[in-house]
C-alpha positions as CSV (number, residue, x, y, z in Angstrom):
1,M,47.1,42.8,47.0
2,L,44.1,44.2,46.8
3,E,42.5,43.7,43.4
4,L,42.1,46.7,41.6
5,L,40.2,45.8,38.7
6,P,37.9,42.0,38.2
7,Q,40.3,40.1,36.4
8,D,38.5,40.3,33.0
9,I,38.5,43.6,32.4
10,D,42.4,43.2,33.6
11,A,42.5,40.6,31.0
12,Y,40.6,42.6,28.6
13,C,43.2,45.6,28.8
14,R,46.4,43.2,28.4
15,S,45.5,41.4,25.2
16,H,45.1,44.8,24.4
17,T,47.9,45.7,24.8
18,S,50.7,45.5,22.5
19,A,52.5,41.9,22.8
20,E,56.0,40.9,24.7
21,A,58.5,39.3,24.0
22,P,58.8,35.5,24.7
23,I,61.8,36.6,27.4
24,F,59.3,38.1,30.0
25,K,57.6,34.9,30.6
26,E,60.6,32.9,30.8
27,I,60.9,36.3,33.5
28,I,57.6,35.0,35.3
29,D,58.1,31.8,35.4
30,Y,61.3,31.3,37.3
31,T,59.6,34.3,39.3
32,N,57.0,32.2,40.2
33,A,59.3,29.2,40.3
34,S,62.2,30.3,42.8
35,E,61.0,33.1,44.4
36,S,58.2,33.5,47.9
37,N,56.8,36.9,46.6
38,P,56.9,36.4,43.2
39,Q,53.6,39.2,42.9
40,M,56.2,42.1,43.5
41,L,57.3,41.7,39.6
42,S,55.8,44.8,38.0
43,G,54.0,43.4,36.0
44,Y,52.6,43.2,32.5
45,L,50.9,46.8,32.1
46,V,52.9,48.4,34.6
47,G,56.1,47.2,31.9
48,A,54.2,48.5,28.5
49,V,53.7,52.4,30.8
50,L,57.5,52.3,31.0
51,Q,58.7,51.3,27.5
52,L,55.7,53.7,26.8
53,L,57.1,56.9,28.5
54,I,60.1,55.8,27.6
55,R,59.1,56.1,24.2
56,S,58.1,59.3,24.1
57,L,60.5,61.4,26.5
58,G,63.2,59.6,23.7
59,A,64.9,58.6,27.5
60,T,68.3,57.3,26.5
61,R,69.0,57.0,30.6
62,V,67.3,55.3,33.5
63,V,67.7,54.6,37.0
64,E,65.4,51.4,37.9
65,V,65.6,51.5,42.6
66,G,65.1,47.8,42.6
67,S,65.1,45.5,39.8
68,F,64.0,42.0,41.8
69,T,64.2,38.8,39.0
70,G,64.2,41.8,36.1
71,F,61.2,41.9,34.6
72,G,61.0,45.9,35.2
73,T,64.4,45.4,33.8
74,L,64.5,44.2,31.3
75,K,61.2,46.2,29.6
76,M,63.2,49.5,30.2
77,A,66.1,48.0,28.7
78,E,63.9,46.8,25.1
79,A,62.3,50.1,24.9
80,L,65.2,51.9,24.7
81,P,68.0,52.9,21.7
82,P,71.0,50.8,21.4
83,E,73.8,53.4,23.0
84,G,70.3,53.6,26.3
85,E,71.4,52.5,29.6
86,V,69.3,51.6,32.5
87,H,71.2,51.6,36.3
88,A,69.7,48.9,38.3
89,L,69.9,49.0,42.0
90,E,69.7,45.3,43.1
91,L,70.3,44.5,46.7
92,E,70.6,40.7,46.6
93,A,73.9,39.1,44.6
94,S,71.9,36.1,43.4
95,R,69.3,38.5,41.5
96,G,71.7,40.9,39.5
97,H,73.1,37.6,38.2
98,K,70.1,36.5,37.3
99,I,68.9,39.8,35.9
100,R,72.4,39.8,33.8
101,E,71.3,36.5,32.7
102,F,68.1,36.7,31.0
103,A,69.9,40.9,29.0
104,R,72.5,38.2,27.7
105,Q,69.1,35.9,26.4
106,A,66.9,38.3,25.4
107,G,70.4,40.8,23.8
108,W,69.8,43.3,25.5
109,E,73.2,42.9,27.9
110,S,74.9,46.2,26.9
111,K,72.2,47.9,27.8
112,V,71.7,46.7,31.1
113,K,73.9,48.3,34.0
114,L,73.6,46.5,36.6
115,H,74.4,48.3,40.6
116,I,74.4,45.7,43.0
117,G,74.3,47.5,47.0
118,P,72.3,49.0,48.7
119,A,69.9,51.4,46.5
120,L,70.8,55.0,49.0
121,E,74.4,53.9,48.7
122,S,74.4,53.2,44.7
123,L,72.1,57.0,43.9
124,Q,74.7,58.4,45.9
125,E,77.2,56.9,43.5
126,L,75.3,57.9,39.8
127,A,75.8,61.4,37.9
128,G,73.2,63.0,35.7
129,P,71.1,63.1,34.3
130,F,68.4,60.4,33.7
131,D,65.3,60.7,32.2
132,L,63.1,58.5,33.7
133,A,63.7,57.2,37.5
134,F,61.2,53.9,38.1
135,I,61.9,52.8,42.2
136,D,59.7,49.7,43.4
137,A,62.1,48.7,46.3
138,D,62.0,49.0,49.6
139,K,58.9,51.3,50.5
140,E,60.4,52.4,53.5
141,N,62.5,54.6,51.7
142,Y,60.3,55.6,48.6
143,P,60.7,59.4,50.5
144,N,64.2,58.7,50.8
145,Y,64.1,57.0,46.5
146,Y,61.8,59.8,45.5
147,A,64.6,62.9,46.8
148,A,67.3,61.4,44.5
149,C,66.0,59.9,42.3
150,K,64.8,64.5,41.8
151,A,68.2,65.0,42.2
152,L,69.1,63.5,39.4
153,I,66.5,63.4,36.7
154,R,66.1,66.2,34.0
155,R,63.8,68.3,33.9
156,G,61.1,67.0,31.8
157,G,61.9,63.4,33.0
158,V,59.9,61.3,34.2
159,I,59.6,59.4,38.0
160,V,57.0,56.7,38.7
161,I,57.1,55.0,41.6
162,D,54.6,51.5,41.7
163,N,52.7,50.3,45.0
164,A,51.7,53.7,45.3
165,L,48.4,51.5,46.8
166,F,50.0,49.6,48.4
167,S,47.2,46.7,48.6
168,G,44.8,50.4,49.4
169,D,46.9,50.6,52.9
170,V,47.5,54.2,51.6
171,L,43.7,55.0,52.8
172,D,44.3,54.5,56.9
173,P,48.0,53.9,56.9
174,Q,48.8,52.8,59.9
175,Q,52.2,50.6,59.0
176,P,55.6,52.1,58.3
177,A,55.5,50.9,54.7
178,A,51.7,52.1,54.2
179,R,53.1,55.5,56.7
180,A,55.9,55.9,54.4
181,I,54.3,55.4,50.8
182,D,51.1,58.3,51.5
183,D,54.3,60.5,52.9
184,T,55.4,60.4,49.3
185,N,52.1,59.9,48.1
186,T,51.3,63.6,49.7
187,F,55.6,65.4,49.6
188,I,54.6,65.0,45.4
189,A,51.1,66.0,45.0
190,D,52.7,69.1,46.8
191,D,55.9,69.6,45.0
192,S,55.6,72.8,43.4
193,D,58.5,71.5,41.3
194,V,56.3,68.5,39.2
195,A,53.3,67.3,37.1
196,N,52.1,64.7,38.5
197,V,48.9,62.2,37.8
198,L,48.7,58.9,41.0
199,L,47.4,56.2,38.4
200,P,45.7,52.8,40.5
201,L,46.3,50.9,38.1
202,R,47.9,47.3,39.7
203,D,49.1,48.3,43.0
204,G,49.4,51.9,42.1
205,L,51.0,54.1,39.7
206,M,52.7,57.5,41.0
207,I,54.0,59.7,37.6
208,A,55.4,62.6,38.3
209,Q,57.4,65.0,34.9
210,L,59.9,67.5,36.1
211,L,58.7,70.8,35.2
């Protein structure tokens, strides 16, 4: 992954961002020990941005496309009110089992609604409106995920897309994943239904609000 910020600046940002609950260190440790690509975890600062957006929107319903080991899932669950729900879409059943375990441990199990299977199929089964969508799954489907989430999000709601810079490969996209992300970024920038900003945070964070 392209390092967008010097490590000391990144560390300074982390040290001046709200502290996180101990469960998140457990998720990070588990991910580093058990996953071959632990860098797929959404990360501390991205999680903090998601929480800020949820609280600012007064969100109660969130959909997450791609949960991996549950870091982002639980970040969002923590920020939701007691009656809130994060509908977490994850392909791998084994990861879903671990997310449930982490959610029980943290006391947020009632907020986490897991949907195991291909995300596009799960999205078709959901009923809106949702307040926020977070997309962090297979990159080739980013245009499809954006379209499906846009249909579920209320006016004033927000869609957040992780890895929107894809290690800088969007500058000269050659591979299918990079082209799909670049196409999604371009489509959102031209989409008159939203106001958006692409932030150079971690691996790029696209934030689009429905008008």
